[in-house]
C-alpha positions in Angstrom: 2.7 -13.7 -17.2 2.6 -11.4 -20.3 0.6 -14.1 -22.2 -1.9 -14.6 -19.2 -2.7 -10.6 -19.2 -3.0 -11.4 -23.3 -5.5 -13.6 -23.0 -7.9 -12.1 -19.9 -7.6 -8.9 -22.3 -8.5 -11.1 -25.2 -11.7 -12.9 -23.8 -13.1 -9.4 -21.6 -12.6 -7.9 -25.6 -10.4 -5.6 -24.2 -8.0 -6.2 -27.3 -5.6 -5.1 -28.2 -4.7 -2.7 -26.0 -1.7 -0.4 -23.8 -0.6 -2.2 -20.5 1.1 0.4 -18.2 3.0 -1.8 -15.6 4.2 -0.9 -12.0 7.3 -2.7 -9.6 6.4 -3.0 -6.0 9.1 -4.7 -5.3 11.4 -2.1 -4.2 8.3 -0.1 -1.9 7.4 -3.3 -0.3 11.3 -3.7 0.2 11.9 -0.9 2.0 8.6 -1.3 4.1 9.8 -4.1 5.2 12.9 -2.8 6.7 11.2 -0.5 8.8 8.8 -2.8 10.0 11.0 -5.4 10.4 12.6 -2.4 12.9 9.4 -2.2 14.5 8.9 1.5 12.9 4.9 0.3 10.9 4.8 4.6 10.8 7.4 4.6 8.7 7.0 1.3 6.7 3.3 2.8 5.6 4.7 6.4 4.7 8.0 3.9 2.9 5.2 1.9 0.7 2.7 4.8 0.2 5.3 7.8 -0.6 6.9 4.8 -3.1 3.8 4.0 -4.4 1.6 6.8 -5.0 3.6 10.2 -4.3 5.0 11.8 -1.6 1.0 13.9 -1.5 -0.4 11.1 -0.4 -0.9 12.2 3.4 -2.9 15.2 2.5 -4.8 13.4 -0.6 -6.3 10.6 2.8 -6.7 13.3 5.1 -8.8 15.3 2.6 -10.7 12.2 1.9 -10.9 10.8 4.4 -9.5 13.0 7.3 -7.0 13.7 9.9 -7.9 11.1 12.6 -8.4 8.5 10.3 -5.2 8.6 8.8 -3.1 9.8 11.9 -4.7 7.3 14.4 -3.5 3.7 13.1 0.0 4.9 13.2 -0.4 6.7 16.0 -2.0 3.5 18.2 -1.4 0.9 15.7 0.4 -1.8 19.0 -3.0 -1.5 21.0 -5.6 -1.7 18.4 -3.7 -4.3 17.0 -3.3 -6.6 20.6 -7.9 -5.6 20.3 -7.5 -7.1 16.7 -5.7 -9.9 17.4 -4.7 -10.8 20.3 -1.4 -13.1 21.0 -2.6 -16.6 22.3 
């Protein structure tokens, strides 16, 4: 993957460059564990806190509005059944 990234940077004319990477494995693992328990709000909160930091909800609420942030977490089962009905 490092070689591919370096080749892409050269191709884009962006080399040399400083590159910072982040591993999402622990965040995804914790979110999947919560999701496997059927707890979508905890899965979402775990993932967003690990990826974006503890203040993610305030930033999202300020940007998108509280109803947009809270509704998917409180009404996710009803919304999922409308979007992806089980056959």
